[in-house]
C-alpha positions in Angstrom: 202.2 35.7 88.6 202.4 39.1 86.9 199.5 40.4 88.9 200.0 42.4 92.0 201.2 40.0 94.7 199.0 39.2 97.7 200.1 37.4 100.8 198.4 34.2 99.6 199.9 34.4 96.1 203.4 35.2 97.5 203.2 32.3 99.9 202.0 29.9 97.2 204.8 30.9 94.8 207.4 30.4 97.6 205.9 27.0 98.5 206.0 25.9 94.8 209.5 27.3 94.5 208.2 29.5 91.6 210.9 32.1 92.4 211.2 33.5 88.9 207.5 34.1 88.8 207.5 35.9 92.2 210.6 37.9 91.2 208.7 39.2 88.1 205.6 40.1 90.2 207.7 41.9 92.8 209.6 43.8 90.2 206.3 45.1 88.7 205.2 46.5 92.0 208.1 46.8 94.4 206.3 49.3 96.8 203.6 46.7 97.3 206.1 44.7 99.3 205.6 47.1 102.2 201.9 46.3 102.3 202.7 42.5 102.1 205.4 42.7 104.8 203.2 42.4 108.0 201.3 39.4 106.6 204.5 37.4 105.7 206.7 35.3 107.9 210.3 36.5 108.5 211.5 33.8 106.1 209.0 34.9 103.4 210.0 38.5 103.9 213.7 37.7 103.5 213.0 35.7 100.3 210.9 38.5 98.8 213.6 41.0 99.6 216.4 38.9 98.1 214.3 38.4 94.9 213.9 42.2 94.2 215.9 43.2 91.2 218.3 46.1 91.7 216.0 48.6 89.9 213.2 47.9 92.4 215.2 48.1 95.7 215.0 51.8 96.2 211.2 52.0 95.7 210.6 49.0 98.0 213.0 50.4 100.7 211.3 53.8 100.7 207.9 52.1 101.3 209.1 50.0 104.2 209.0 51.1 107.8 212.3 51.5 109.7 211.7 48.2 111.5 211.1 46.5 108.2 214.2 48.0 106.6 216.2 46.7 109.5 214.8 43.2 109.0 215.5 43.4 105.3 219.1 44.5 106.1 219.5 41.5 108.3 218.4 39.2 105.5 221.5 40.1 103.5 222.9 36.6 103.4 221.3 34.3 100.8 222.1 31.5 103.2 219.2 32.6 105.4 217.0 31.2 102.7 218.2 27.6 103.1 214.7 26.2 103.7 213.5 27.5 100.3 216.7 26.4 98.5 216.4 22.8 99.7 214.8 20.8 96.9 214.7 23.9 94.7 215.4 23.5 91.0 219.0 24.0 89.8 219.8 27.6 89.4 217.2 28.8 91.9 219.9 30.2 94.2 221.0 32.5 91.3 217.6 34.3 91.4 218.3 35.5 95.0 220.9 38.2 95.2 223.0 39.7 98.0 222.7 43.4 98.5 225.2 45.8 97.0 226.9 48.2 99.3 224.6 51.0 98.1 221.5 48.9 98.9 222.8 48.1 102.4 223.5 51.8 103.0 220.0 52.7 101.7 218.5 50.2 104.2 220.6 51.6 107.1 219.7 55.2 106.2 217.5 56.7 108.9 217.6 53.7 111.2 219.6 55.4 113.9 217.4 58.5 114.2 
């Protein structure tokens, strides 16, 4: 899935537990997540956010609305992805990462204005 992700391809990758594939796709086009966001469920949004590599977080965060950044911030715990981690291949949990302090601050920036 190195093509630009769509809601359907994103949902399909998550259902198939093709997390590495989705991670690669999101890394190639992190700002695209903002356009996908409204079409995804909260669980799908959290999974996509947790799959972003560190180098893609800033671009994705800048493209999100304040409400979407807040939702991404709330998805900081990888445990919120339990439905996707059930029956997932070994090592799948390692593909999802918790935010760094810097990333959390980036998400909070501008929310209280």
